[in-house]
ZABAKE-245843 format. One line per 3 residues: number of its first residue (from 1); for each residue x, y, z of N, C-alpha, C. Coordinates in Angstrom, 1 decimal. Example, Ala and Ser with C-alpha at 12.3 -4.5 7.8 and 13.67 -1.06 7.14 Angstrom:
2
1	13.2,-5.7,7.8,12.3,-4.5,7.8,13.2,-3.3,7.8 ~ 12.8,-2.2,7.1,13.7,-1.1,7.1,12.9,0.0,7.9
//
This chain:
321
1	43.2,-15.4,30.1,43.6,-16.6,29.7,45.1,-16.8,29.6 ~ 45.5,-17.9,29.7,47.1,-17.9,29.5,47.7,-17.8,28.3 ~ 48.7,-16.8,28.1,49.5,-16.7,26.5,50.6,-16.9,26.5
4	51.2,-17.6,27.9,52.8,-17.8,27.7,52.8,-19.0,27.3 ~ 51.9,-19.8,26.8,52.1,-21.3,26.6,52.3,-21.3,25.1 ~ 53.3,-22.1,24.4,53.2,-22.2,22.9,53.4,-23.7,22.6
7	53.3,-23.6,21.5,53.3,-24.8,20.8,54.3,-26.0,21.5 ~ 53.4,-27.2,21.3,54.2,-28.2,21.8,54.0,-28.5,23.6 ~ 53.5,-27.4,23.9,53.7,-27.5,25.5,51.9,-28.1,25.8
10	51.9,-28.3,27.0,50.8,-29.3,27.8,50.0,-27.9,28.5 ~ 48.9,-27.8,28.6,47.8,-27.3,29.1,46.4,-27.8,29.5 ~ 45.7,-27.7,30.4,44.2,-28.4,30.6,43.5,-27.6,30.3
13	42.7,-28.3,29.5,41.6,-27.3,28.8,40.5,-26.8,29.7 ~ 40.2,-27.6,31.2,39.4,-27.5,32.2,39.9,-26.0,32.8 ~ 41.1,-25.8,32.8,41.6,-24.6,33.7,41.2,-23.6,32.6
16	41.3,-23.5,31.6,41.3,-22.6,30.5,39.4,-22.1,30.7 ~ 38.8,-23.4,30.7,37.3,-23.0,31.0,37.0,-22.4,32.3 ~ 37.7,-22.8,33.3,37.5,-21.8,34.6,38.0,-20.5,34.9
19	38.8,-20.2,34.3,39.5,-18.8,34.1,38.8,-17.9,33.2 ~ 38.1,-18.3,31.8,37.5,-17.6,31.1,36.3,-17.4,31.4 ~ 35.5,-18.4,32.2,34.2,-18.0,32.8,34.2,-17.1,34.0
22	35.4,-17.1,34.7,35.3,-16.2,35.5,35.4,-14.9,35.3 ~ 36.5,-14.8,34.2,36.5,-13.4,33.5,35.5,-12.7,33.1 ~ 34.9,-13.5,32.5,33.2,-13.6,31.5,32.2,-13.2,32.4
25	32.4,-13.9,33.9,31.2,-13.1,34.5,31.6,-11.8,35.2 ~ 32.6,-11.4,34.9,32.5,-9.8,35.5,31.7,-8.8,34.2 ~ 32.3,-9.4,33.3,31.9,-8.8,31.7,30.2,-8.8,31.6
28	29.7,-10.1,32.1,28.4,-10.2,31.8,27.7,-10.7,33.0 ~ 26.7,-9.7,33.7,26.2,-10.0,34.7,25.0,-10.9,35.0 ~ 24.8,-11.3,33.7,23.7,-12.3,33.5,24.3,-13.7,32.9
31	25.6,-14.0,33.0,26.2,-15.2,33.0,26.0,-16.0,34.0 ~ 25.5,-17.1,33.8,25.4,-18.0,34.8,26.1,-19.5,34.4 ~ 26.5,-20.2,35.6,27.4,-21.6,35.0,26.6,-22.6,36.1
34	25.9,-23.4,35.1,25.4,-24.8,36.0,26.5,-26.2,35.4 ~ 26.2,-26.8,36.2,26.9,-28.4,36.2,26.0,-29.4,37.0 ~ 26.1,-30.8,36.4,25.6,-31.9,37.1,27.1,-32.6,37.9
37	27.2,-31.9,39.1,28.1,-32.6,39.9,29.5,-32.5,39.0 ~ 29.7,-31.7,38.2,31.0,-31.9,37.9,31.8,-30.4,37.6 ~ 32.0,-30.0,38.9,32.4,-28.5,39.3,33.7,-28.1,39.9
40	34.6,-29.3,39.6,35.6,-29.0,40.0,36.6,-27.6,39.4 ~ 36.4,-27.9,37.9,37.0,-26.7,37.3,36.6,-25.5,37.2 ~ 35.2,-25.4,38.0,34.7,-24.2,37.8,34.8,-23.5,39.5
43	35.5,-23.7,40.2,35.8,-23.2,41.3,35.9,-21.8,41.4 ~ 36.9,-20.9,40.4,36.9,-19.6,40.2,35.5,-19.0,40.1 ~ 34.6,-19.4,39.0,33.2,-18.8,38.9,32.7,-18.6,40.2
46	32.7,-20.2,40.7,31.7,-20.4,41.7,32.0,-19.4,43.1 ~ 33.4,-18.9,43.3,33.9,-18.2,44.3,33.5,-16.8,44.3 ~ 33.6,-16.7,42.7,33.5,-15.3,42.6,31.9,-14.9,42.7
49	31.3,-15.8,41.8,29.8,-15.2,41.6,28.7,-16.5,42.2 ~ 28.8,-16.7,43.5,28.4,-17.6,44.2,26.5,-17.7,43.9 ~ 26.0,-16.7,43.7,24.4,-16.3,43.6,24.3,-17.0,41.8
52	25.3,-17.0,41.2,25.0,-17.5,39.7,25.7,-18.9,39.2 ~ 26.2,-19.5,40.1,26.5,-20.9,40.0,25.5,-21.8,40.8 ~ 25.4,-22.9,39.9,24.2,-23.7,40.5,24.8,-25.2,39.9
55	24.9,-26.0,41.3,25.3,-27.8,40.9,24.3,-28.1,41.3 ~ 23.4,-29.0,40.2,22.3,-29.8,40.4,22.4,-31.2,40.9 ~ 23.6,-31.6,41.1,24.0,-32.9,41.6,23.9,-33.9,40.2
58	23.7,-35.0,40.6,23.8,-36.1,39.2,22.5,-36.0,38.6 ~ 22.1,-35.0,37.7,20.9,-35.0,37.1,21.1,-33.8,35.7 ~ 21.8,-34.4,34.9,21.8,-33.7,33.3,20.5,-33.1,32.8
61	19.5,-34.3,32.6,18.1,-33.3,32.3,17.6,-32.1,33.3 ~ 17.9,-32.0,34.7,17.6,-31.1,35.0,18.4,-29.9,35.1 ~ 19.7,-29.8,35.1,20.6,-29.0,34.6,20.4,-28.2,33.4
64	20.4,-28.9,32.1,19.8,-28.6,30.6,18.2,-27.6,30.8 ~ 17.3,-28.4,31.8,16.1,-28.0,31.8,16.2,-26.3,32.6 ~ 17.1,-26.4,33.6,17.1,-25.0,34.2,17.8,-24.1,33.6
67	18.6,-24.4,32.9,19.5,-23.3,31.7,18.4,-23.1,30.7 ~ 17.6,-23.7,30.5,16.6,-23.0,29.5,15.7,-22.3,30.3 ~ 15.5,-22.2,31.3,14.6,-21.4,32.0,15.4,-19.9,32.4
70	16.5,-20.1,32.7,17.2,-19.2,32.9,17.6,-18.3,31.3 ~ 17.6,-18.9,30.4,17.5,-18.1,29.3,16.5,-17.4,28.8 ~ 15.2,-18.0,29.1,14.0,-17.7,28.9,14.0,-16.4,29.6
73	14.8,-15.9,30.9,14.4,-14.7,31.4,15.7,-14.0,31.2 ~ 16.4,-13.8,29.9,17.3,-13.0,29.6,18.8,-13.7,30.0 ~ 18.9,-14.5,30.4,20.2,-15.0,31.0,21.3,-15.3,29.8
76	22.5,-15.8,30.0,23.4,-16.3,29.1,23.8,-17.9,30.3 ~ 23.2,-18.7,30.0,23.7,-20.2,30.8,24.6,-21.0,30.3 ~ 25.7,-21.4,31.2,26.7,-22.3,30.5,26.7,-23.6,31.2
79	26.3,-24.8,30.5,26.3,-25.7,31.3,27.8,-26.7,31.1 ~ 28.4,-27.0,32.1,29.6,-28.1,32.0,29.6,-29.0,32.6 ~ 29.9,-30.3,31.8,29.9,-31.3,32.4,30.5,-32.2,31.7
82	30.2,-33.8,31.6,30.8,-34.7,30.8,29.7,-35.0,29.8 ~ 30.1,-35.1,28.6,29.3,-35.1,27.3,28.5,-36.4,27.2 ~ 29.4,-37.5,27.6,28.2,-38.9,27.4,27.1,-38.7,28.0
85	27.2,-38.0,28.6,25.7,-37.7,29.6,25.0,-36.6,29.1 ~ 25.3,-35.7,29.0,24.9,-34.3,28.2,24.3,-34.5,27.0 ~ 24.9,-35.3,26.2,24.3,-35.5,25.0,23.8,-36.6,24.7
88	23.4,-37.6,25.6,22.5,-38.8,25.5,21.4,-38.6,26.2 ~ 21.9,-38.7,27.9,21.1,-38.8,29.0,19.7,-37.6,28.6 ~ 20.4,-36.1,28.4,19.4,-35.0,28.5,19.4,-34.4,26.9
91	19.6,-35.3,26.3,18.9,-35.2,24.4,18.0,-34.6,24.3 ~ 16.7,-35.2,25.1,15.5,-34.7,24.6,15.2,-33.2,25.1 ~ 15.8,-33.0,26.6,15.8,-31.7,26.9,16.9,-30.6,26.2
94	17.7,-31.1,25.4,18.5,-30.1,24.7,17.7,-30.0,23.7 ~ 17.3,-31.0,23.3,16.0,-30.6,21.7,15.3,-29.7,21.8 ~ 14.4,-30.2,22.8,12.8,-29.8,23.0,13.3,-28.3,24.4
97	13.8,-28.2,25.0,14.1,-27.1,25.7,14.9,-26.0,25.4 ~ 16.0,-26.4,24.6,16.8,-25.3,24.0,16.8,-25.2,22.7 ~ 16.9,-26.3,21.9,17.1,-25.9,20.7,15.7,-25.3,19.8
100	14.5,-26.0,20.5,13.2,-25.8,19.7,13.2,-24.2,19.9 ~ 13.3,-23.8,21.1,13.1,-22.0,21.2,14.3,-21.6,20.7 ~ 15.4,-22.0,20.6,16.4,-21.5,20.3,17.4,-20.7,21.0
103	17.4,-21.2,22.0,18.1,-20.3,23.4,19.4,-20.2,23.4 ~ 20.1,-19.2,23.9,21.8,-19.2,24.0,22.1,-19.9,25.3 ~ 21.9,-21.2,25.4,22.5,-22.2,26.3,24.0,-22.5,25.3
106	25.2,-22.7,26.3,26.2,-23.1,26.1,26.6,-24.4,26.6 ~ 27.0,-25.4,25.8,26.9,-26.6,26.6,28.3,-27.1,26.4 ~ 29.3,-26.9,27.1,30.6,-27.3,27.2,31.0,-28.5,28.2
109	31.7,-29.6,27.4,32.0,-30.8,28.3,33.4,-31.5,27.9 ~ 33.5,-32.5,28.5,34.7,-33.3,28.6,34.2,-34.6,27.8 ~ 35.5,-35.6,28.2,35.1,-37.1,27.8,34.6,-36.9,26.1
112	34.9,-36.3,25.2,34.5,-36.5,23.6,35.5,-37.5,23.2 ~ 34.8,-38.6,22.8,35.6,-39.7,22.0,36.0,-40.8,22.7 ~ 37.0,-41.5,22.5,37.5,-42.8,23.4,38.6,-42.3,24.3
115	38.4,-41.2,25.3,39.4,-40.8,26.2,38.9,-41.1,27.7 ~ 39.6,-41.3,28.7,39.1,-41.6,30.2,39.2,-43.0,30.5 ~ 39.2,-43.8,29.4,39.4,-45.2,29.9,38.2,-45.7,30.7
118	36.9,-45.1,30.5,35.9,-45.3,31.2,34.7,-46.4,30.7 ~ 35.1,-47.2,29.9,34.3,-47.7,28.5,33.3,-47.2,28.1 ~ 32.4,-48.1,27.1,31.8,-47.5,26.3,30.7,-46.6,26.7
121	29.9,-47.1,28.3,28.9,-46.0,28.9,29.4,-44.7,28.9 ~ 30.9,-44.4,29.0,31.2,-43.0,29.5,32.0,-42.4,28.3 ~ 31.8,-43.2,27.1,32.5,-42.8,25.9,31.3,-41.8,25.3
124	31.7,-40.7,24.8,30.7,-40.0,23.7,31.4,-40.0,22.3 ~ 30.8,-41.0,21.6,31.1,-41.2,20.3,30.4,-41.1,19.1 ~ 28.6,-41.0,19.8,27.7,-40.7,19.0,27.1,-39.2,18.8
127	27.8,-38.3,19.8,27.1,-37.1,20.4,27.4,-36.3,19.2 ~ 28.3,-36.2,18.1,28.3,-35.4,17.3,27.2,-35.7,16.0 ~ 27.0,-36.6,15.8,26.1,-37.0,14.8,24.9,-36.8,15.5
130	24.6,-36.7,17.2,23.3,-36.8,17.7,23.2,-34.9,17.6 ~ 24.2,-34.1,18.2,23.9,-32.8,18.2,24.1,-32.2,16.8 ~ 25.1,-32.3,15.4,24.5,-31.8,14.4,23.3,-32.1,13.5
133	22.3,-33.1,14.3,20.9,-33.4,13.7,20.1,-32.2,14.3 ~ 20.3,-31.6,15.5,19.4,-30.9,16.2,19.2,-29.4,15.4 ~ 18.3,-29.1,14.8,18.1,-27.9,14.3,18.1,-26.2,15.3
136	19.2,-25.8,15.0,19.6,-24.5,15.7,20.9,-24.5,16.7 ~ 21.5,-26.0,16.8,22.7,-26.2,17.0,24.0,-26.0,16.9 ~ 24.5,-25.2,17.1,26.1,-25.0,16.3,26.8,-26.2,17.4
139	28.0,-26.7,16.4,28.7,-28.1,16.9,29.9,-27.8,16.8 ~ 30.9,-27.5,18.0,32.0,-27.5,17.5,33.0,-28.8,18.6 ~ 34.2,-28.8,18.1,35.1,-30.1,18.8,36.5,-29.5,18.8
142	36.9,-29.1,20.0,38.1,-28.7,20.4,39.2,-29.2,20.3 ~ 40.6,-28.8,19.7,42.2,-29.9,20.2,42.7,-29.1,20.7 ~ 42.7,-27.4,20.7,44.1,-27.0,21.2,42.9,-26.2,22.3
145	44.0,-26.5,23.7,43.3,-25.9,24.8,43.3,-24.1,24.7 ~ 44.0,-23.4,23.9,43.8,-22.3,24.2,43.0,-21.7,23.2 ~ 42.3,-22.6,22.4,41.1,-22.1,21.5,39.6,-22.2,22.2
148	39.8,-23.1,23.3,38.6,-23.2,24.2,38.0,-21.6,24.6 ~ 39.0,-20.8,25.4,38.9,-19.4,25.7,38.1,-18.6,24.7 ~ 38.7,-18.7,23.5,38.1,-17.8,22.3,36.8,-18.4,22.1
151	36.6,-19.5,21.8,35.3,-20.4,21.5,34.3,-19.4,22.5 ~ 34.7,-19.9,23.8,33.6,-19.5,24.7,33.3,-17.8,24.6 ~ 34.2,-17.1,24.5,33.8,-15.7,24.6,33.2,-15.2,23.0
154	33.4,-15.8,22.2,32.8,-15.8,20.6,31.3,-16.3,20.9 ~ 31.1,-17.2,21.9,29.6,-17.9,22.0,28.5,-17.0,23.0 ~ 29.6,-16.0,23.7,28.6,-15.2,24.6,27.5,-14.2,23.8
157	28.0,-13.9,22.4,27.1,-13.0,21.7,26.2,-13.7,20.7 ~ 26.5,-15.1,21.1,25.3,-15.8,20.0,24.2,-16.0,20.4 ~ 22.9,-15.7,19.2,21.4,-16.0,19.6,21.0,-17.2,20.1
160	21.6,-18.5,19.7,21.3,-19.8,19.7,22.2,-20.7,20.4 ~ 22.1,-22.0,20.8,22.8,-22.9,21.5,24.0,-23.3,20.5 ~ 25.1,-24.0,21.5,26.3,-24.3,21.0,27.1,-25.4,21.7
163	27.6,-26.1,21.4,28.0,-27.6,21.9,29.2,-27.4,21.6 ~ 30.3,-27.4,22.6,31.8,-27.3,22.6,32.3,-28.7,23.2 ~ 32.9,-29.4,22.6,33.6,-30.7,22.7,34.9,-30.4,23.0
166	35.1,-31.4,24.0,36.5,-31.3,24.6,36.9,-33.0,25.1 ~ 38.2,-33.1,25.0,39.0,-34.3,25.5,39.0,-34.8,27.5 ~ 39.6,-35.1,27.8,39.5,-34.9,29.1,39.8,-33.9,29.8
169	40.5,-33.0,28.8,41.0,-31.6,29.5,41.9,-31.2,30.6 ~ 42.8,-32.7,30.9,43.8,-32.3,32.4,44.9,-31.7,31.4 ~ 45.4,-32.4,30.4,46.6,-32.7,29.9,46.6,-32.4,28.4
172	46.5,-31.4,27.7,46.2,-31.1,26.1,47.1,-30.4,25.6 ~ 47.5,-30.8,24.4,49.0,-30.2,23.6,48.4,-28.9,22.9 ~ 49.0,-28.0,22.8,48.9,-26.6,22.6,49.4,-26.7,21.2
175	48.2,-26.7,20.0,48.8,-26.9,18.8,49.2,-25.8,17.8 ~ 48.9,-24.6,18.1,49.1,-23.8,17.4,49.9,-22.3,18.6 ~ 50.3,-22.0,17.9,50.9,-20.3,18.7,49.6,-19.2,18.9
178	49.9,-18.8,19.8,48.8,-17.6,20.3,48.4,-16.8,18.8 ~ 47.5,-16.3,18.5,47.4,-15.5,17.2,47.7,-15.9,16.3 ~ 48.3,-17.3,16.0,48.5,-17.8,14.9,47.7,-17.9,13.8
181	46.6,-18.1,14.2,45.2,-18.6,13.0,44.0,-17.7,13.5 ~ 43.3,-17.2,12.5,42.0,-16.6,13.1,41.3,-17.6,13.3 ~ 40.7,-17.6,14.4,39.8,-18.6,15.0,38.1,-17.9,15.0
184	37.4,-18.5,14.3,36.3,-18.1,14.4,35.2,-19.3,14.0 ~ 34.0,-19.3,14.8,33.3,-20.4,14.8,32.5,-20.5,13.3 ~ 32.4,-21.7,13.0,32.2,-21.8,11.3,33.3,-21.8,10.6
187	34.4,-21.6,11.0,35.4,-21.3,9.7,36.6,-22.5,10.1 ~ 36.7,-23.2,9.2,37.9,-24.0,9.7,39.2,-23.4,9.7 ~ 40.3,-24.4,10.2,41.8,-24.0,10.1,42.5,-24.8,9.3
190	43.3,-24.2,8.5,44.3,-25.1,8.1,45.8,-25.0,8.9 ~ 45.4,-26.2,9.1,46.7,-26.2,10.3,47.9,-26.2,9.4 ~ 47.9,-26.9,8.6,49.3,-27.3,7.6,48.7,-27.2,6.5
193	49.6,-26.4,5.5,49.2,-26.2,4.1,50.0,-27.5,3.5 ~ 49.1,-28.0,2.0,49.7,-29.1,1.5,49.2,-29.2,0.3 ~ 49.6,-29.8,-0.8,48.9,-29.7,-2.3,48.7,-31.2,-2.4
196	48.9,-32.2,-1.9,49.1,-33.6,-2.6,47.6,-34.4,-2.1 ~ 47.4,-34.0,-0.9,46.1,-34.7,-0.2,45.8,-34.1,0.9 ~ 44.4,-34.0,0.9,43.7,-33.3,2.8,43.3,-34.0,3.4
199	43.9,-34.2,4.8,43.2,-34.8,6.0,42.7,-33.7,6.5 ~ 40.9,-34.1,6.7,40.2,-33.2,7.6,40.1,-33.9,9.2 ~ 40.0,-33.1,9.9,40.2,-33.8,11.4,39.5,-33.0,12.4
202	39.4,-33.0,14.0,38.8,-32.1,14.5,39.1,-32.7,16.0 ~ 39.3,-31.7,17.1,39.3,-32.3,18.4,40.8,-32.8,18.8 ~ 40.7,-34.3,19.6,41.8,-34.8,19.8,42.7,-35.3,18.7
205	42.3,-35.5,17.7,43.1,-36.2,16.8,43.7,-35.4,15.4 ~ 44.0,-34.0,15.8,44.2,-33.1,15.2,46.0,-33.1,15.3 ~ 46.5,-33.3,16.4,48.2,-33.7,16.7,48.3,-35.1,16.2
208	47.8,-35.8,16.1,47.7,-37.2,15.4,48.1,-36.7,13.2 ~ 46.8,-36.1,13.2,47.0,-35.8,11.7,48.1,-35.1,11.4 ~ 48.7,-34.2,12.2,50.0,-33.3,11.9,51.2,-34.0,12.0
211	51.4,-35.0,12.5,51.9,-36.1,12.5,52.3,-36.7,11.6 ~ 50.9,-37.6,11.2,51.2,-38.3,10.0,51.6,-37.1,9.0 ~ 51.0,-36.0,8.7,51.6,-35.0,7.6,53.3,-34.9,7.5
214	53.7,-34.8,8.6,55.4,-35.1,8.8,55.6,-36.0,8.6 ~ 55.5,-37.5,8.7,55.8,-38.5,8.3,55.7,-38.6,6.8 ~ 54.7,-38.1,6.2,54.9,-38.5,4.7,55.5,-37.1,4.0
217	55.7,-36.4,5.1,56.5,-35.3,4.0,58.2,-35.9,4.0 ~ 58.6,-36.9,4.9,59.9,-37.3,4.7,59.9,-38.5,3.1 ~ 58.8,-38.4,2.7,58.6,-39.0,1.5,58.6,-38.2,0.5
220	58.8,-37.0,0.6,58.6,-35.9,-0.2,57.0,-35.3,-0.7 ~ 56.0,-36.0,0.2,54.5,-35.5,-0.1,54.4,-34.4,0.8 ~ 53.2,-33.8,0.2,52.6,-32.4,0.8,51.6,-32.5,1.4
223	51.0,-32.8,2.4,49.7,-33.0,3.3,49.1,-31.8,3.9 ~ 47.8,-31.5,3.0,47.3,-30.5,4.0,46.6,-30.9,5.1 ~ 46.7,-30.3,6.2,45.9,-30.6,7.5,44.7,-29.5,7.7
226	43.5,-29.8,7.7,42.4,-29.1,8.3,41.9,-29.3,9.5 ~ 42.1,-28.3,10.4,41.5,-28.5,11.7,39.7,-27.7,11.3 ~ 38.9,-28.7,11.4,37.3,-28.6,11.0,37.0,-28.6,12.8
229	37.2,-27.5,13.2,36.6,-27.6,14.6,35.3,-26.9,14.5 ~ 34.6,-26.8,14.0,33.1,-26.3,13.6,32.4,-27.3,12.8 ~ 31.7,-28.4,13.2,30.9,-29.2,12.7,29.6,-28.6,11.9
232	29.2,-27.6,12.5,28.0,-27.3,12.1,27.7,-25.7,12.7 ~ 28.0,-24.8,11.5,27.8,-24.8,10.6,29.0,-25.2,9.8 ~ 29.3,-26.3,8.9,30.6,-26.5,8.5,30.9,-25.6,7.6
235	32.3,-25.5,7.2,33.1,-24.6,6.5,33.0,-25.2,4.7 ~ 31.7,-24.7,4.3,31.8,-25.4,2.8,33.0,-25.1,1.8 ~ 33.3,-23.8,1.8,34.0,-23.3,0.9,35.1,-23.5,1.0
238	35.9,-24.0,2.1,37.0,-24.6,2.4,37.0,-26.1,2.0 ~ 36.3,-26.5,2.0,35.7,-27.9,1.5,35.9,-27.9,0.1 ~ 35.5,-26.9,-0.3,35.2,-27.0,-1.9,37.0,-26.7,-2.7
241	37.8,-25.8,-2.0,38.7,-25.6,-2.0,39.8,-26.2,-2.0 ~ 39.7,-27.0,-0.7,40.7,-28.1,-0.6,40.4,-29.3,-1.7 ~ 39.4,-29.7,-2.2,39.4,-30.5,-3.3,39.7,-29.9,-4.4
244	39.9,-28.6,-4.9,40.3,-28.1,-6.2,41.8,-28.2,-5.8 ~ 42.4,-27.8,-4.7,44.0,-27.3,-4.5,44.4,-28.8,-4.2 ~ 43.7,-29.9,-3.5,44.7,-30.7,-3.3,44.1,-32.1,-4.3
247	43.8,-32.4,-5.4,43.8,-32.9,-6.6,42.4,-33.9,-6.1 ~ 41.5,-33.6,-5.2,40.4,-34.5,-4.7,40.5,-35.4,-3.8 ~ 41.7,-35.4,-2.7,42.2,-36.5,-2.2,42.1,-36.3,-1.0
250	41.0,-36.8,-0.4,40.4,-36.7,1.0,40.5,-37.8,2.1 ~ 41.0,-37.6,3.3,41.3,-38.5,4.0,40.4,-37.8,5.4 ~ 39.6,-38.3,6.1,39.0,-37.7,7.0,39.0,-38.7,8.3
253	39.8,-38.1,9.7,40.2,-38.6,10.9,39.4,-38.1,11.9 ~ 38.8,-39.0,12.7,38.3,-38.2,14.1,37.8,-39.5,15.1 ~ 38.0,-39.2,16.3,37.4,-39.9,17.2,36.1,-40.1,17.9
256	35.6,-40.7,16.8,33.7,-40.5,17.0,33.7,-41.8,16.1 ~ 32.3,-42.3,15.7,32.0,-43.3,15.0,32.6,-42.8,13.0 ~ 32.8,-43.7,12.7,33.2,-43.3,11.4,32.1,-42.8,10.5
259	30.5,-43.0,11.0,29.4,-42.4,10.3,28.9,-41.6,11.2 ~ 28.2,-40.6,10.8,27.4,-39.7,11.2,28.3,-38.4,12.0 ~ 29.7,-38.3,11.8,30.3,-37.1,12.4,30.9,-36.6,11.0
262	32.1,-35.9,11.4,32.6,-34.9,10.6,32.7,-35.4,9.0 ~ 32.9,-36.9,8.9,33.4,-37.4,7.5,31.8,-37.4,6.8 ~ 30.9,-37.7,7.5,29.3,-37.6,7.2,29.0,-36.1,6.7
265	29.5,-35.0,7.4,29.5,-33.6,7.0,29.8,-33.6,5.8 ~ 31.0,-34.0,5.5,31.7,-33.4,4.4,31.4,-34.2,3.4 ~ 30.8,-35.3,3.6,30.5,-36.0,2.6,29.0,-35.6,1.8
268	28.2,-35.2,2.7,27.1,-34.3,2.3,27.4,-32.9,1.8 ~ 28.2,-32.2,1.8,29.1,-31.3,1.2,29.3,-31.6,-0.3 ~ 30.1,-32.6,-0.2,30.6,-33.0,-1.4,29.6,-33.4,-2.5
271	28.9,-34.4,-2.0,27.4,-35.0,-2.7,26.8,-33.4,-3.3 ~ 26.0,-32.4,-2.3,25.3,-31.6,-2.4,25.6,-30.8,-3.6 ~ 27.1,-30.3,-3.4,27.6,-29.3,-4.2,28.2,-30.0,-5.5
274	28.6,-31.4,-5.8,28.7,-32.0,-7.1,30.5,-32.1,-7.1 ~ 30.8,-32.0,-6.1,32.2,-32.0,-6.0,32.9,-33.5,-6.3 ~ 34.0,-33.5,-7.6,34.5,-34.5,-7.6,35.7,-34.5,-6.9
277	35.8,-35.9,-6.5,36.7,-36.3,-5.6,37.8,-37.3,-6.5 ~ 38.7,-37.8,-6.0,39.7,-38.8,-6.3,39.8,-39.6,-5.5 ~ 39.6,-39.6,-4.2,39.5,-40.6,-3.4,38.8,-39.8,-2.0
280	38.2,-40.6,-1.2,37.6,-40.6,0.0,37.9,-41.7,1.5 ~ 38.5,-41.3,2.0,38.7,-42.2,3.2,38.1,-42.0,4.6 ~ 37.4,-42.6,5.4,37.2,-42.2,6.9,37.7,-43.0,7.7
283	38.1,-42.5,8.5,38.9,-42.8,9.8,38.6,-42.7,11.1 ~ 37.8,-43.7,11.4,36.8,-43.3,12.7,36.8,-44.9,13.5 ~ 35.6,-44.7,14.5,35.4,-45.8,15.4,34.4,-46.6,14.4
286	34.2,-47.9,13.9,33.5,-48.8,13.2,32.3,-48.8,14.3 ~ 31.4,-49.4,13.8,30.2,-50.0,14.5,30.2,-51.0,15.7 ~ 31.2,-50.7,16.6,31.1,-51.4,17.7,31.2,-50.6,19.0
289	31.2,-51.2,20.2,31.4,-50.3,21.3,32.9,-51.0,22.0 ~ 33.8,-49.9,21.8,35.1,-49.9,21.9,35.9,-50.8,22.9 ~ 35.2,-50.7,24.4,35.7,-51.8,25.2,36.7,-50.8,25.9
292	37.6,-51.2,26.9,38.3,-50.7,27.8,39.9,-50.3,27.3 ~ 40.4,-49.1,27.9,42.0,-48.9,27.2,41.8,-47.7,27.2 ~ 43.1,-47.1,27.1,43.7,-45.7,26.7,43.6,-45.5,25.5
295	43.4,-44.2,24.9,42.8,-43.5,24.0,43.6,-44.4,22.7 ~ 45.1,-44.1,23.1,45.7,-44.6,21.8,45.7,-45.9,21.4 ~ 45.6,-46.6,22.7,45.2,-47.8,22.4,44.4,-48.5,21.8
298	43.1,-48.1,22.0,41.8,-48.2,21.4,41.7,-47.6,19.8 ~ 42.3,-46.3,19.6,42.6,-45.9,18.5,43.4,-47.0,17.3 ~ 44.6,-47.7,18.0,45.1,-48.4,17.3,44.3,-50.0,16.9
301	43.4,-50.3,18.1,42.7,-51.4,17.7,41.5,-51.4,16.8 ~ 40.7,-50.1,16.6,39.9,-49.7,16.0,40.2,-49.5,14.4 ~ 41.5,-49.2,14.2,41.8,-48.8,13.1,42.0,-47.4,12.5
304	42.2,-46.6,13.4,42.4,-45.2,13.0,43.4,-44.5,13.9 ~ 44.5,-45.4,14.2,45.7,-45.0,15.0,46.7,-44.2,14.4 ~ 47.6,-44.1,14.3,48.7,-43.3,14.1,49.1,-43.9,12.6
307	49.5,-45.1,12.9,50.3,-46.2,11.7,48.7,-46.1,10.3 ~ 47.8,-46.3,11.1,46.7,-46.2,10.0,46.3,-44.9,9.3 ~ 46.6,-44.1,9.9,46.6,-42.8,9.4,47.5,-42.2,8.5
310	48.8,-42.6,8.8,49.7,-42.6,7.8,49.6,-43.6,6.6 ~ 49.3,-44.8,6.7,48.7,-45.8,5.6,47.7,-45.1,4.6 ~ 46.6,-44.5,5.5,45.6,-43.7,4.6,46.2,-42.7,3.8
313	47.1,-41.8,4.3,47.5,-40.7,3.4,48.2,-41.2,2.6 ~ 49.2,-42.3,2.7,49.8,-42.9,1.4,49.1,-43.4,0.5 ~ 47.9,-44.1,0.7,46.9,-44.4,-0.1,46.2,-43.1,-1.0
316	46.0,-42.3,-0.6,45.6,-41.3,-0.9,46.0,-40.5,-2.0 ~ 47.5,-40.4,-1.7,48.3,-39.7,-2.7,48.6,-40.7,-3.8 ~ 48.6,-41.9,-3.9,48.6,-42.6,-4.6,47.8,-43.2,-5.9
319	46.6,-42.8,-5.3,45.4,-43.2,-6.1,45.3,-42.5,-7.5 ~ 44.6,-43.3,-8.0,44.4,-42.9,-9.7,43.2,-42.1,-9.5 ~ 43.3,-41.2,-10.9,41.9,-40.7,-11.2,41.0,-41.6,-11.7
//
């Protein structure tokens, strides 16, 4: 995996997937890669290990079913495709063929959230709610392309399935210096320390949250930014600690429906553990079909763009007990 990229530069997560899988294919002779006709980034693996590469065509259900069969036979299958279809069209196969028997199938995909300008049929905006609801499924949403390779590597030893959500994956901002954080599935990353409020986020909106924290710093406000890249199992201890250390002031920002994703996961932890908060605000897609447009335009339109994020943080830090 490339290590010469540094904070602020751009790198395609798809290229990281391709190079990582090609590398892991040599280490794991039982690693198979499957795709429903979305294999342009998998050329390295296909060329090195053609006998362990399957393109089923535009048939996500079949792709997941074949992956489950391979897993039953002792293999490590990776399914790579577009998440709107892997999470929706193949949901029954993911639930019954993969999660029910708890098989080590890795589902890696792009177009999570309002990216790609494909319209509502091509946006994965319910996917995290669906995947978090499935028994045995680990659910992640990655913003930094350099993290993708590490998460894939860690997933190789998992006994159950994992869902790895990405944006378009062609030009992604590197958020962290290599080695800057201990990246572990199931643990959140404190991307920026702060004491006045915490903003929790994941995937494509991490960079936006960091920018918003920078904006409030101009007013002398200290905002903690948490990259909660694993939604399930969620880092409960970090949530509790943030409530204690940032005066119970929470904002949750995500490129997903405002209900059902990360905000709902955090709300469950807060309720179940009896955590007292000063304020809790969720920023995400309302209950609408978002329409066409680039992702920045749509975030602004639906109330969770950069300006809305700054405004929510200002409300949080000024909230009264």
